[in-house]
GUFIKE-397246 format. One line per 4 residues: number of its first residue (from 1); their letters; for each residue x, y, z of N, C-alpha, C. Coordinates in Angstrom, 3 decimals. Layout:
N
NUM	A	X/Y/Z/X/Y/Z/X/Y/Z ~ ...
//
This chain:
68
1	MKFR	138.429/64.822/107.786/137.174/65.204/108.396/136.585/66.385/107.632 ~ 135.288/66.366/107.490/134.604/67.452/106.796/133.983/68.399/107.802 ~ 133.928/69.656/107.438/133.405/70.697/108.318/131.999/70.358/108.797 ~ 131.174/69.849/107.923/129.783/69.563/108.294/129.673/68.399/109.270
5	ELNP	130.742/67.615/109.426/130.756/66.527/110.398/130.991/67.021/111.820 ~ 131.448/68.257/111.955/131.658/68.848/113.275/130.320/69.284/113.855 ~ 130.230/69.287/115.180/128.994/69.777/115.782/128.988/71.307/115.692 ~ 127.838/71.951/115.899/127.754/73.407/115.738/128.761/74.188/116.590
9	SQQI	129.020/73.748/117.808/129.992/74.443/118.656/131.394/74.355/118.069 ~ 131.744/73.191/117.555/133.059/73.017/116.938/133.173/73.854/115.675 ~ 132.098/73.948/114.901/132.106/74.770/113.691/132.353/76.232/114.029 ~ 131.729/76.710/115.101/131.928/78.098/115.524/133.388/78.336/115.881
13	IVRR	133.982/77.405/116.615/135.381/77.550/117.011/136.274/77.603/115.782 ~ 136.097/76.678/114.860/136.930/76.630/113.653/136.773/77.921/112.853 ~ 135.563/78.387/112.673/135.339/79.631/111.917/135.982/80.829/112.603 ~ 135.808/80.943/113.915/136.381/82.077/114.652/137.905/82.056/114.601
17	LALG	138.506/80.871/114.742/139.964/80.782/114.661/140.453/81.149/113.259 ~ 139.741/80.715/112.245/140.124/81.034/110.869/140.085/82.539/110.613 ~ 139.158/83.215/111.270/139.025/84.661/111.102/139.895/85.456/112.065 ~ 140.580/84.754/112.971/141.432/85.426/113.938/140.651/86.079/115.070
21	LSLT	139.442/85.611/115.308/138.610/86.188/116.359/138.864/85.485/117.691 ~ 138.559/86.172/118.755/138.748/85.645/120.103/137.713/84.575/120.438 ~ 138.121/83.643/121.284/137.207/82.617/121.784/136.810/82.908/123.232 ~ 137.245/84.039/123.764/136.991/84.402/125.148/135.508/84.423/125.456
25	GLGI	135.140/83.800/126.563/133.766/83.844/127.042/132.807/82.900/126.352 ~ 133.309/82.028/125.494/132.415/81.112/124.786/132.157/79.824/125.555 ~ 132.954/79.548/126.598/132.777/78.317/127.360/132.993/77.079/126.505 ~ 134.102/77.032/125.810/134.318/76.008/124.790/135.433/75.029/125.139
29	RQEL	135.793/74.931/126.372/136.952/74.119/126.752/136.856/72.681/126.237 ~ 135.740/71.997/126.492/135.591/70.609/126.049/135.624/70.501/124.526 ~ 134.950/71.427/123.842/134.933/71.391/122.373/136.328/71.645/121.813 ~ 137.054/72.556/122.439/138.411/72.857/121.987/139.302/71.623/122.155
33	LSLV	139.165/70.928/123.288/139.940/69.702/123.509/139.604/68.635/122.470 ~ 138.344/68.532/122.096/137.973/67.532/121.091/138.573/67.890/119.729 ~ 138.652/69.181/119.409/139.263/69.606/118.148/140.767/69.352/118.151 ~ 141.390/69.492/119.327/142.819/69.180/119.455/143.028/67.689/119.213
37	RLGL	142.180/66.856/119.798/142.291/65.398/119.601/142.094/65.012/118.138 ~ 141.242/65.750/117.436/141.008/65.479/116.013/142.147/65.993/115.135 ~ 143.053/66.792/115.715/144.176/67.333/114.965/143.843/68.587/114.168 ~ 142.705/69.212/114.486/142.292/70.412/113.756/142.777/71.698/114.409
41	VTGN	143.105/71.615/115.698/143.540/72.789/116.465/144.787/72.410/117.251 ~ 145.688/73.366/117.421/146.886/73.167/118.219/147.017/74.311/119.208 ~ 147.953/74.216/120.107/148.153/75.260/121.104/147.370/74.957/122.363 ~ 147.187/75.976/123.186/146.430/75.803/124.422/145.171/76.654/124.374
45	RDFP	144.388/76.600/125.441/143.106/77.317/125.395/143.275/78.831/125.356 ~ 144.443/79.329/125.777/144.680/80.765/125.724/145.118/81.235/124.340 ~ 145.808/80.364/123.605/146.317/80.726/122.282/146.123/79.586/121.282 ~ 144.876/79.200/121.026/144.640/78.119/120.068/144.843/78.594/118.631
49	QLTD	145.241/77.681/117.771/145.426/77.984/116.357/144.938/76.797/115.534 ~ 144.420/77.090/114.354/144.042/76.009/113.441/145.296/75.382/112.861 ~ 145.278/74.088/112.718/146.357/73.382/112.034/146.055/73.405/110.534 ~ 146.980/72.879/109.755/146.727/72.764/108.313/145.490/71.909/108.067
53	AGFA	145.326/70.859/108.883/144.145/70.003/108.752/142.870/70.780/109.093 ~ 142.959/71.697/110.050/141.808/72.524/110.406/141.393/73.440/109.263 ~ 142.376/74.070/108.622/142.071/74.921/107.468/141.531/74.087/106.315 ~ 142.110/72.899/106.108/141.636/72.025/105.030/140.189/71.608/105.277
57	CLHA	139.870/71.318/106.527/138.500/70.947/106.894/137.541/72.087/106.566 ~ 137.940/73.283/106.918/137.098/74.462/106.681/136.914/74.713/105.190 ~ 137.981/74.590/104.430/137.909/74.910/103.005/137.387/73.763/102.154 ~ 137.211/72.583/102.744/136.658/71.458/102.014/135.129/71.519/101.978
61	TPSE	134.567/72.531/102.629/133.124/72.691/102.649/132.640/73.040/101.244 ~ 131.655/72.301/100.738/131.130/72.642/99.405/130.498/74.024/99.428 ~ 130.709/74.767/98.373/130.120/76.106/98.319/128.599/76.003/98.257 ~ 127.971/76.956/98.901/126.504/76.968/98.922/125.989/77.898/97.826
65	GPSG	124.810/77.632/97.392/124.215/78.476/96.385/124.347/77.869/94.991 ~ 123.762/78.533/94.005/123.797/78.008/92.639/125.218/78.083/92.050 ~ 125.552/77.091/91.278/126.870/77.115/90.640/126.803/77.984/89.390 ~ 127.932/78.666/89.130/128.037/79.664/88.097/127.816/79.207/86.745
//
């Protein structure tokens, strides 16, 4: 799965988890469950973590801007 294939809410979750930021107060329960089903996130809603597939999805994003 590619990062751009995720909906905006899912992208926010993946980015925040990658940065180690809290998901508290985002109201993301359904989106988090969908990411778990996709195999991108593991754990529970209190302690979610990106899986290797989640990091791969995030890093498979083509770089933006002009190429060097």
